[in-house]
C-alpha positions in Angstrom: 26.0 -24.4 7.4 29.4 -24.0 8.8 29.8 -23.1 12.4 30.9 -19.7 13.7 31.2 -16.6 11.5 32.3 -17.0 7.9 34.0 -14.2 6.1 34.1 -14.5 2.3 36.5 -12.0 0.9 37.1 -11.4 -2.8 40.0 -9.0 -3.2 39.7 -6.3 -5.8 40.2 -7.7 -9.3 39.6 -11.3 -8.3 35.9 -11.5 -8.8 34.7 -7.9 -9.2 36.3 -4.5 -9.4 36.0 -4.0 -5.6 36.4 -5.9 -2.4 33.4 -7.6 -0.9 32.9 -9.2 2.5 30.0 -11.3 3.7 29.5 -12.5 7.3 27.3 -15.5 8.1 26.3 -15.7 11.8 25.0 -19.2 12.4 23.4 -18.0 15.7 20.5 -17.0 13.4 19.6 -20.7 13.3 19.2 -20.8 17.1 15.9 -19.8 18.7 16.2 -16.5 20.5 15.0 -15.9 24.1 13.9 -12.4 23.1 11.2 -12.6 20.4 9.4 -10.0 18.4 6.0 -10.5 16.9 4.0 -9.9 13.7 0.9 -7.7 13.1 -1.1 -7.4 10.0 -1.8 -3.9 8.7 -4.7 -3.6 6.2 -5.1 -0.7 3.8 -6.6 0.1 0.4 -5.0 1.5 -2.7 -6.4 3.2 -5.8 -2.9 4.0 -7.2 -3.3 2.1 -10.5 -5.3 4.5 -12.7 -7.9 1.8 -13.5 -10.8 3.1 -11.5 -10.5 0.3 -8.9 -9.8 0.3 -5.2 -7.9 -2.7 -4.0 -8.0 -4.0 -0.4 -4.5 -5.1 0.6 -2.3 -5.9 3.6 1.3 -6.0 4.7 2.8 -7.9 7.6 4.7 -5.8 10.1 7.4 -7.3 12.3 8.0 -5.5 15.6 11.3 -6.4 17.4 11.4 -7.8 20.9 12.1 -4.3 22.5 9.2 -2.5 20.8 6.9 -0.9 23.4 3.9 0.9 21.9 3.6 3.1 25.0 7.1 4.4 24.8 6.6 7.3 22.5 10.1 8.6 23.1 11.7 5.7 21.3 11.2 5.9 17.6 12.1 3.2 15.1 13.6 3.1 11.7 11.6 1.2 9.1 12.9 -1.3 6.5 10.4 -2.4 3.9 10.9 -5.9 2.3 9.4 -7.0 -1.1 9.3 -10.7 -1.6 10.3 -12.5 -4.8 8.3 -14.1 -7.6 5.6 -16.6 -6.5 6.0 -15.7 -2.8 3.8 -13.7 -0.5 4.0 -11.4 2.6 3.2 -14.3 4.9 6.5 -16.0 4.1 8.3 -14.8 7.2 5.4 -15.2 9.6 6.0 -18.9 9.6 7.5 -19.8 13.1 10.7 -21.4 11.8 11.4 -18.5 9.6 10.4 -15.8 12.1 13.0 -17.4 14.4 15.7 -16.0 12.0 14.5 -12.5 12.5 14.2 -12.9 16.2 17.8 -14.2 16.4 19.1 -11.5 14.2 17.9 -8.7 16.5 18.6 -10.7 19.7 22.3 -11.1 18.6 22.9 -7.4 19.3 24.8 -6.9 16.1 21.8 -5.2 14.4 20.0 -2.2 15.9 16.3 -3.1 16.2 14.1 -1.7 13.5 10.6 -2.3 12.2 10.3 -4.7 9.2 7.4 -4.4 6.8 6.7 -7.2 4.4 4.8 -5.9 1.3 3.4 -7.5 -1.9 3.0 -6.2 -5.4 0.3 -8.8 -6.0 -3.3 -7.5 -5.7 -4.7 -10.6 -4.0 -2.2 -13.2 -2.7 -5.1 -15.6 -1.8 -6.6 -15.7 -5.3 -5.3 -18.0 -8.0 -2.9 -19.3 -5.4 -1.6 -22.2 -7.5 -0.8 -20.0 -10.5 0.9 -17.5 -8.2 3.0 -20.2 -6.6 4.1 -21.7 -9.9 4.6 -18.9 -12.3 3.9 -15.7 -10.4 1.8 -14.6 -13.4 -1.2 -13.1 -11.5 -2.2 -9.4 -11.4 0.6 -7.3 -9.8 1.5 -3.7 -9.7 5.3 -3.7 -10.2 5.1 -3.9 -14.0 5.6 -7.7 -13.9 9.3 -8.5 -13.5 8.8 -11.8 -15.4 5.5 -11.5 -17.3 3.0 -9.0 -16.0 -0.2 -7.6 -17.3 0.3 -4.6 -19.6 -3.2 -3.4 -18.8 -2.1 -2.6 -15.3 -0.1 0.5 -14.8 3.2 -0.3 -13.0 2.3 2.0 -10.1 3.5 0.0 -7.1 5.9 2.8 -6.3 2.9 5.0 -5.8 1.1 2.5 -3.6 4.2 2.3 -1.4 4.4 6.0 -0.8 0.7 7.0 -0.9 -0.8 4.0 1.0 1.7 1.7 2.7 4.0 4.2 4.4 1.2 6.2 6.0 -0.7 3.0 7.1 2.3 1.6 8.8 4.4 4.5 10.1 1.5 6.4 11.6 0.4 3.3 13.5 3.7 2.6 15.1 6.4 4.6 16.9 8.3 5.9 13.9 9.7 9.2 12.6 6.7 10.0 10.4 4.6 13.0 11.7 1.7 12.9 9.3 0.5 11.5 6.0 1.4 14.8 4.2 3.8 14.2 1.3 6.3 16.7 2.8 6.4 14.8 6.1 6.9 11.5 4.3 9.9 13.1 2.5 11.2 14.6 5.7 11.4 11.1 7.3 13.4 9.5 4.5 16.5 9.2 6.7 14.7 6.7 8.8 13.4 4.5 6.0 14.8 1.8 3.7 13.5 -0.5 1.0 14.7 -4.0 0.3 13.7 -7.0 -1.7 14.8 -10.4 -3.0 14.8 -11.7 -6.6 11.8 -10.1 -8.3 11.6 -8.0 -5.1 15.2 -7.0 -5.8 14.2 -5.7 -9.2 11.5 -3.9 -7.4 14.0 -2.3 -5.0 16.0 -0.8 -7.9 12.6 0.4 -9.3 11.7 2.0 -6.0 15.2 3.7 -5.9 14.4 5.1 -9.4 10.9 6.3 -8.6 10.9 7.0 -4.8 14.4 8.3 -4.1 13.0 11.3 -2.3 11.2 9.0 0.2 13.9 6.4 1.0 17.5 6.9 2.0 18.5 3.2 2.3 18.3 0.3 -0.2 19.1 -3.4 0.2 18.6 -5.1 -3.2 19.2 -8.9 -2.9 20.0 -11.4 -5.7 18.9 -9.8 -8.9 19.9 -7.1 -11.3 17.8 -4.1 -12.3 15.6 -4.4 -15.4 16.0 -0.6 -15.9 12.3 -0.3 -16.6 12.0 -3.3 -19.0 11.2 -7.0 -18.6 13.8 -9.1 -16.7 14.9 -11.2 -19.7 15.3 -8.2 -22.1 18.8 -7.2 -23.2 19.3 -3.7 -21.8 22.1 -1.4 -23.1 24.6 -0.5 -20.4 24.0 3.2 -20.7 20.3 2.7 -20.1 21.0 0.9 -16.8 23.4 3.7 -15.8 20.9 6.4 -16.6 18.1 4.6 -14.9 20.0 4.1 -11.6 21.7 7.5 -11.5 18.9 9.7 -12.6 17.4 10.3 -9.2 20.8 11.0 -7.6 21.7 13.5 -10.3 18.3 15.1 -9.9 18.7 15.4 -6.1 22.4 15.6 -5.4 21.6 17.1 -2.0 20.0 13.8 -0.8 22.3 11.3 0.8 21.7 7.6 0.2 23.3 4.1 0.8 22.8 1.0 -1.4 23.9 -2.3 0.2 23.5 -4.9 -2.6 23.8 -8.6 -1.9 23.9 -11.8 -3.9 24.7 -15.5 -3.7 23.7 -17.9 -6.5 26.6 -17.8 -9.1 24.4 -17.0 -12.1 22.7 -14.1 -10.2 26.0 -12.8 -8.9 27.5 -12.6 -12.4 24.4 -10.8 -13.7 24.5 -8.2 -10.9 28.2 -7.8 -11.1 28.0 -7.1 -14.8 25.6 -4.3 -14.2 27.2 -2.9 -11.1 30.6 -2.8 -12.5 29.8 -0.2 -15.1 27.2 1.6 -13.0 29.7 2.2 -10.2 32.1 4.0 -12.6 29.7 6.9 -12.1 31.1 9.6 -9.8 27.9 9.7 -7.8 29.0 6.4 -6.1 31.7 6.0 -3.4 32.4 2.3 -2.6 32.8 1.1 1.0 31.0 0.3 4.3 31.5 3.7 6.0 28.3 5.7 5.7 30.2 8.9 6.6 32.0 8.8 3.3 30.5 5.9 1.2 27.1 5.2 -0.4 27.5 1.8 -2.0 28.6 -1.7 -1.1 28.2 -5.2 -2.5 28.4 -8.4 -0.5 28.7 -11.9 -2.0 27.6 -15.1 -0.2 27.6 -18.7 -1.5 23.8 -19.2 -0.8 21.4 -20.6 -3.4 18.6 -18.5 -4.7 15.8 -18.4 -2.1 14.0 -15.6 -0.2 14.5 -17.5 3.1 18.2 -16.4 3.1 17.3 -12.7 3.3 17.8 -12.6 7.2 21.4 -13.5 6.6 21.7 -10.7 4.1 20.0 -8.3 6.5 22.5 -9.4 9.2 25.2 -7.8 7.0 23.3 -4.9 5.5 21.6 -3.7 8.7 25.0 -3.3 10.4 25.6 -0.5 7.9 22.2 0.9 6.9 20.6 3.3 9.4 24.0 3.7 11.0 
């Protein structure tokens, strides 16, 4: 990594149809004095229409300033879905957690609660298969392979099970598990993900738009409801991503997309170029008048870079 802050600027027309800026703060590699901590939240889900109830968990990161007794201070919540072959324990590793600690300790990002979810039903079963191909039972429709016998209802699990389990336990803006209250707190909730988790972020935007205002897809294009290697007509992608916005024009939103690895960047650019021709989008980093932005880094493809993407996106989202 280079020292200091790096600004990568691609003027309009040079790489994509709009300017993009990415800032790398290398202070994220330094151990912070103010550190947050992780807690595990267990829950069950029966969202998959198969007659089964699955015991699951997510890992919740609480920033250094979080005080469970201070009920006056309520926190925004950003959910993060890992990529293919990974698991929600990825960022609990001390060296990786340091990146999150440093990001919030830097003062550039307002502290929020981070929730690390998984579409896998059991991350400790068939571990070697999961770590090599990712081809184990999952609820997101299988971004790479998947099991057609399992309904792709992860979007229901997120709203019906994960959000209440997390946000009613901590000092957030959610008042109750009622669907109306989950919708009412959407301004204080975002969803993000890397690689296959990025595909999942676009999928959450499509299905759960009424529950999330902010989105941070990282390093992958949308599959528009189909498998990741399928060729998808441009209009199908446009329709998939704009359907919820057109159905709910009264609901504000912001998408902060990020990418790095050249092959991934080009794939996302190809999709975003024609999607952003839609009038529902206004490009830029001012949430008062914009709702979409795209930042390009020069990082390789790896979930562990997501704190650097968060360092950029969380300066805009929730603002």
